[in-house]
Backbone bond lengths (Angstrom), bond angles and torsions (degrees), N, CA, C in turn:
res aa  C-N    CA-C-N  psi(-1)  N-CA   C-N-CA  omega(-1)  CA-C   N-CA-C  phi
1 M - - - 1.451 - - 1.559 105.26 -
2 S 1.310 116.89 135.73 1.435 128.89 172.76 1.574 113.24 49.24
3 C 1.339 112.38 41.24 1.402 118.68 177.92 1.569 112.08 -62.53
4 Y 1.333 118.60 -16.39 1.419 124.51 -174.59 1.531 112.90 -99.02
5 F 1.322 118.43 -4.06 1.490 119.33 -173.58 1.501 112.84 -65.36
6 R 1.310 117.82 -29.42 1.473 117.89 -179.86 1.609 111.56 -65.32
7 H 1.302 115.36 -18.97 1.459 123.04 177.76 1.573 110.92 -87.01
8 M 1.334 116.92 -9.68 1.492 118.81 -171.36 1.465 110.67 -114.20
9 K 1.254 124.47 17.61 1.513 122.22 -177.27 1.498 112.73 -54.72
10 D 1.378 114.41 -43.41 1.431 121.41 179.86 1.420 113.14 -60.95
11 V 1.391 117.73 -41.74 1.452 126.36 -178.91 1.589 109.85 -64.77
12 F 1.358 114.55 -43.56 1.428 118.80 -177.90 1.539 107.46 -67.76
13 E 1.302 121.64 -36.69 1.402 127.94 178.54 1.637 110.09 -63.90
14 E 1.284 115.03 -40.89 1.444 122.69 174.26 1.573 112.51 -60.40
15 A 1.423 109.45 -40.23 1.522 115.03 -174.52 1.485 108.04 -85.04
16 G 1.390 121.53 -7.32 1.412 121.42 -176.51 1.591 116.73 76.44
17 I 1.276 109.04 27.34 1.499 117.08 -173.77 1.552 108.15 -112.34
18 E 1.405 113.01 123.16 1.426 118.25 174.49 1.555 107.58 -107.21
19 V 1.356 110.96 113.59 1.489 117.79 -175.59 1.493 109.06 -88.00
20 G 1.377 111.65 130.25 1.471 118.78 -179.76 1.535 107.83 -140.56
21 P 1.254 117.13 -175.49 1.497 122.05 -179.00 1.531 111.13 -63.16
22 D 1.277 119.35 -30.40 1.480 123.20 -175.08 1.561 109.83 -74.44
23 N 1.362 117.81 -31.86 1.445 119.17 -169.41 1.525 111.76 -119.35
24 K 1.265 121.63 -2.19 1.491 126.85 -171.34 1.546 109.45 -58.28
25 K 1.244 115.32 -50.45 1.547 117.49 179.32 1.527 111.27 -63.55
26 G 1.214 117.75 -41.31 1.539 118.34 178.31 1.493 113.33 -64.28
27 V 1.342 116.14 -40.99 1.465 119.25 175.62 1.501 109.55 -67.03
28 D 1.306 121.45 -37.90 1.442 121.99 174.45 1.476 114.75 -59.87
29 R 1.332 113.50 -44.17 1.519 120.54 178.37 1.548 109.03 -60.53
30 R 1.320 119.53 -46.54 1.435 126.24 178.67 1.503 111.15 -56.09
31 I 1.305 117.10 -50.52 1.475 123.39 -178.90 1.502 108.60 -59.09
32 H 1.352 120.72 -46.66 1.389 124.56 175.55 1.515 113.69 -54.88
33 E 1.345 115.66 -43.13 1.409 121.14 177.45 1.510 112.93 -66.58
34 I 1.280 115.82 -41.12 1.480 121.51 179.42 1.522 111.86 -59.26
35 V 1.310 113.04 -45.19 1.560 116.88 -178.91 1.469 114.68 -88.48
36 G 1.341 115.38 -1.93 1.500 118.21 177.75 1.466 116.95 74.27
37 V 1.329 118.59 33.86 1.408 124.72 -178.04 1.545 112.31 -115.41
38 T 1.334 113.59 138.16 1.432 113.66 -179.04 1.552 114.65 -60.05
39 Y 1.296 115.10 134.66 1.514 118.41 -174.82 1.459 112.22 -54.33
40 K 1.286 119.20 141.72 1.368 133.51 -179.35 1.554 117.38 75.45
41 D 1.320 113.84 9.26 1.510 119.97 172.02 1.555 107.25 -94.01
42 C 1.295 114.04 73.75 1.485 123.71 -171.01 1.547 111.76 -55.18
43 P 1.274 118.81 -49.33 1.481 121.24 -176.24 1.484 111.26 -62.91
44 A 1.370 120.76 -40.64 1.398 123.39 176.82 1.452 114.82 -68.50
45 A 1.324 116.23 -37.73 1.499 121.04 175.27 1.430 110.66 -63.10
46 W 1.393 120.07 -47.64 1.467 124.33 175.10 1.513 113.99 -53.31
47 R 1.351 113.87 -45.11 1.536 115.78 178.35 1.496 111.53 -60.68
48 A 1.348 115.56 -41.91 1.443 121.65 -179.67 1.427 110.82 -66.04
49 V 1.329 120.19 -41.99 1.485 120.67 -175.78 1.577 106.47 -71.70
50 K 1.260 119.21 -37.57 1.551 118.16 178.38 1.489 111.11 -60.12
51 E 1.395 117.17 -37.75 1.451 116.04 176.43 1.559 109.73 -68.23
52 E 1.292 117.99 -34.05 1.501 121.64 -177.34 1.525 108.75 -70.09
53 I 1.255 119.94 -29.93 1.537 118.64 -173.97 1.565 113.18 -109.00
54 N 1.369 115.03 12.31 1.477 115.61 -176.97 1.461 114.97 -75.11
55 D 1.326 121.15 -21.59 1.481 118.27 173.07 1.471 109.67 -131.76
56 E 1.288 118.56 163.40 1.480 128.43 -174.07 1.568 112.19 -52.11
57 A 1.312 118.74 -49.07 1.437 121.28 -176.13 1.498 112.16 -66.28
58 S 1.387 112.85 -44.94 1.506 116.69 -177.13 1.491 107.77 -68.34
59 R 1.382 118.05 -40.30 1.453 121.51 -179.81 1.511 112.74 -58.61
60 E 1.336 117.42 -43.11 1.423 124.36 178.65 1.521 111.52 -59.16
61 A 1.328 112.59 -48.26 1.513 119.18 178.63 1.559 108.58 -62.45
62 F 1.239 120.38 -42.77 1.453 122.78 178.44 1.495 111.85 -60.22
63 V 1.286 117.36 -46.44 1.416 126.09 179.04 1.571 112.22 -57.99
64 K 1.363 112.01 -44.31 1.445 120.26 177.85 1.487 110.00 -60.01
65 R 1.307 114.92 -49.44 1.516 120.05 -177.65 1.522 108.56 -63.88
66 L 1.327 119.77 -34.16 1.428 124.44 179.92 1.514 109.97 -65.44
67 K 1.363 110.82 -46.32 1.522 119.45 178.28 1.467 110.32 -55.28
68 A 1.424 115.53 -49.06 1.402 118.06 -175.19 1.504 113.86 -67.76
69 A 1.268 119.47 -22.67 1.396 122.89 -175.07 1.528 111.95 -84.04
70 K 1.370 116.57 -5.26 1.452 119.78 -177.94 1.458 109.35 -52.08
């Protein structure tokens, strides 16, 4: 679970999300939903997230969706 979180600290900061033990699983589920990947398929989720955040416009859209999913 959430093997890619360490690479997303700046994205979480932009979204105003502080990931901790109490909400890590929920945040992970939301990210999987946002990128359309079956929950617990960490490698596929990370590939999809990388595509989402690779350019400024896509990144902004991803951060907005992440904020809205809080």
